[in-house]
Each structure stands twice: as C-alpha cells, then as structure tokens.
N, C-alpha and C positions, 0 to 999 in steps of 0.2 A: 800166943795164938796169932797166926798170920791173918792178914785182912781177908784173904780168900776163905780160910777156915771160918772166920768170923761171919762172913757173908752166908755161908751154907748153914751155920749154926742158927743165924737169925731167920733163915728161910724155914728151917725145921720148927722153930718157935712159932712163926707165922702160920704154918700149916697146922700145928697143934691147936692154936687158937681158933682156927677155922673149924676144925673137927669137933671142938668143944662147944660150938655155937649151933644148936639144933635147928634154929630157924633159918640161918644162913645156909647150912648144909642141906636142909630139906628143900629150900627154894632153888638153890643152884643145881641140885641133883635131880629133883622131881619135876620142876617146872618145864624144862625143855622136853622131857619125856611125855608129860601131859599134853604139851602143844603138838608133838608128833602124833600121839594117839588121837587127838581131836581132829586134826587136819586129815589124817588118814581115814578116820571114820566118816568125815564129810565128803572127801574126794576119793571115791572108791574105784573109779574107772581109770580111764586114760586121759592124759592131757597132751596138747600139742606142744612140742619143743623143737623149734627149728622147722624142718620139713617132715618130721616124724611124730608119731603118736607114742608116748611113753607112759609107763605106769605112774600114776599120780603119787602113789605112796613112796616110790623111789625118789621122785622129784622132791617130795617134802622131807624125806630123810636128809638129802643134801642141803636143802634150804634151812631146816631147823639147826643143823650142825653149824652152818654159817652164822645164823642168828645167835646161837649160843656162844660162839667164839667172840662175837662182838659184845654180847651182854656181859660176859665175865671180864673180858679184857678192857672194855670201855666203861660201861655203866657201873659195874660193881667196883672197879678200881677207882673211878673218880669219886664215888661216894665214900669209899673207905679212906682214901688219902685225905679228902677234905674233912671228914669227921675227925680223923686223928690230928690234923692240923688245928682245927678249932678247939679241940680238947686240950691242946698244948703239948701233945705227945711228940710232935715233930720238933718243937723247940727244945724239948728235953733230950731227944735223940741227938740233936746237934750240939747240945751242951756236954755230951759225954765224949770220952776219948775215941769212941767208935767213929770211923770215917762216915761222912754223910751218905756216900753212895751205897753203903751197906744196906741201909734201910730201903732205899729205892730198889736195889737189886733183889732184896728178899721179897718185896711186894710183887715185882714182875715175875720172879721165879715161882712164887706161890701161885700167881695167876696162870702161868704156863702149866704147872702140875694140875691145877683144877680143870683147866681147859682140856688137857689130854685125857683125864679120867672121864669127864662128862662126854667128850666126843666118842670115846670107846663105848660108853653106855648107850649112847644114841645109835652107834654103829651096830651094836649087839642087838638092840631092839629092831632096827631095820632089817638085819640079816635073819634074825630069829622069827619075826612075825610077818615081815613083808617081803621076804625072799630077795632082799637086795644082794646082788652078786658081788663078791669080793674078788679082787684081782690085784696083781702087782702094780699095774698102772694106776688103779684107784688108790692104792696105798701111797704111791709117789705123789699123786695130786693132793691127797688129804694131808700128808705131812708138810708139803710145800706151802699150801694155803693156811694151814694151822700156824706154822712158824711166821709166815708173812702177816697173818692176821693179828697174832699176839703182839708182834713188833709194832705194827701200824696203830692198832687201837689203844695199846698201852701208852704209846708216846702221845697220842691225842688226849688220852685221859689225863696224863700228868700236865699237859699244857692247859687243859680246860679247868683244872683246879683253881687257876688264877682268876677265872671268871665266876667261881662259885664261892661267895663270901660266907656262906653258912652250910652246915650239913643238910639242912632242909632244902636249900636251893639245889644242891648237888643231887639229892634223892629225887627231886622232881625232874631236873634237866636230863640226867643220865638215861634213865629208862624211857623218857619221852623221846629223846633223840634216837635211841635204838629202835623204838617202835615205828616212828615216822620213816626212818631209813629202810626198815623192813618192808613197809608198804611200797616204797619207791623202788625197791631193788628186786622185786620178784620173789620175795621170800614167803609172804603170806598169800599173795595172789599170783597164780600162774602167769608167766610173761605173755602167753598166747592171748589172754583176754585183757591185758593192760593197755591203756591208751598210749599212743606213740609219744606224746609229750611227757608222760610220766616216766616212760622208759629212758628217754633222752635225759631227763633231769636226774634220774637215778645213776646214770653213767658218770656223773660228775663225782660221785662219792665212792669210797672204797668198798662198802658192803656189797654193792652191785657186782663189782668185779670178783670179789671172793665167792659170792653166791653163784654167779654164772660159771666160774671156773669149777666149783665143786659139782654143780649140776651136770656139766659136761663130763666130768670124771665119773660120775655115778651112772649117767644115762647113755653115754656113747662108748660102745665096746672098743677096747684097745686104745683109748685116749686117756691121758693123764689130766686133761683139762687145763694144763699150765700153758699160758701164753705170755709173751713179753709185755703185751699191753696191760693185761690184768695185774700181773706182778709189778709192773712198772708204776701203775697208778697207785697201788697199795704202798709201795716203797716210797713214792714221792710224798704221799700223805704222811707216812711215818716219819720221814726226814723233816718235813714241815713241823710236825708235832714235836719232834725231838728238839729242834732248834728253838721253837717257842717255849718249850719246857725249860730248857737250859737258861734262857734269858729272862723268864718271867716267874719261875717257880718260887714260892715263898714258904718258909718254914714257920713263920710266926702267924698266929691267928689273924685273919683279915677282919673278922667281926669286931676286933678291938681297935681297929684303925690302922693296922700295919699294911699300907698299900705300896 
C-alpha cells in the first residue's frame, strides 16, 4: 500500500472512531446548532452591520459557523492530539513503519470532514428556519473561509500541543481560548454594540477576520466576503502555527518529562 493510500485509510479509521463516540459526536454536531437556536431566540430583530440594519438571525448563522470552524479545528484538535500523545499513542505510531505524517494528515483530514458536515448542518438550519438566502457568492466565500480556517486553526492547534503537558490542560485551554476569541471577534456579541478597543484587539486574531468575512458573505448581497486582508491574516497565523508545529511538535508524552 502506498503512503497516500495509507493516509486515506488512516483517515477513514479516524472518522470511524469519531462516529463510534456518542459524546463527541453529539457535542460536535448538536452544540453549534443549540448555540444558533439560542442566539436566534434572544436576538429576534435586526442588528446594525456597517451602515445597514440586517437580520440578527442571519448574522448569527454566519457567526456560529465561524465559531464552529475554530472549535473543531483548534479546540477539539489540540485536545485530541494532546490526549493521544499523553496516552503514548503517538509514540507507538512513530514506532511503526507508517510514516509519521500519515497520522497528522489523518487528524487534519478528519477535522476537515467534520467541519464540512457541521457547517452544512448549520447552513441548513439557517436556510430552513431563519430564511438565510443562499447564493453562488455566498458559497464561494463559505468554501474559501472554511478552507483557510481549517488550515489556520489546525496549524495553531498542533503548535500549541507543545504548551499542553497534559490532556486536562489541553481540555481547559482549547475551549477557553475559543470562547474568549469569540467574544473579542463579534461572534457572540454584535459588532455594532462592542467597544472600539475590543474590536481593535479582536482584529489581531484570525477568528475576527474569518467571522467578519463570513458575515459579509451572508449579509451583503452579491459579495463573497473574501478580502486579501482577512485571508492574509488567517494565512499568516496558519504559517506561523505550521512553522512552530514543525519545530516544536513532540511525539513522546510530556508529562513523563520528555521536553
């Protein structure tokens, strides 16, 4: 079997493992839908976006999609890889004839599949319940930001496993970072009512650029929401994470003193 075939076989194995875990499956699939339903029930009218008033439910459909991309690509991945490392699974993988990159490829490919499925679920809820209008431009923006988001946040997740010595620390840090960035990036709070200093701080991080791009794609007719600035910031963070991951990633458990 070629290395490429082995990588896709390992990806299928990773997806089967995910589907056989009811708690992980339920949290990943239902949590973002629940968030969308809750925010849409609270914010039922219009919110200001730029110079226009737009449906709040469409705003939150775009926002929760951005949050879900980060949650799966960053928070879930950093927890999963750290847990496998501390259980000794990564060390065992590296001790087999299978190339090391196959495991990492399978985890990122699994992440991409899960992100695509959950984004489609959220998009279906938005279109079916909140009359979100679908268009070719929206699809272009959604595909672009999904791809950029998975690359960016997966790279950062792999880099930050080096700073997570235990599975418990990763489980605390990953979701906490995602939640804080969601508040700073206009995901949970409409940008129209956020203080300027918070908006400026959020622009430093990639989630703000992904959320804003998706919000434009969903709310501005005829726009894809894709800008060189937003994509550039996300790619820059992704390249930074990739370089850090290549130079610092560890296969041996850190809790046992392998630093």
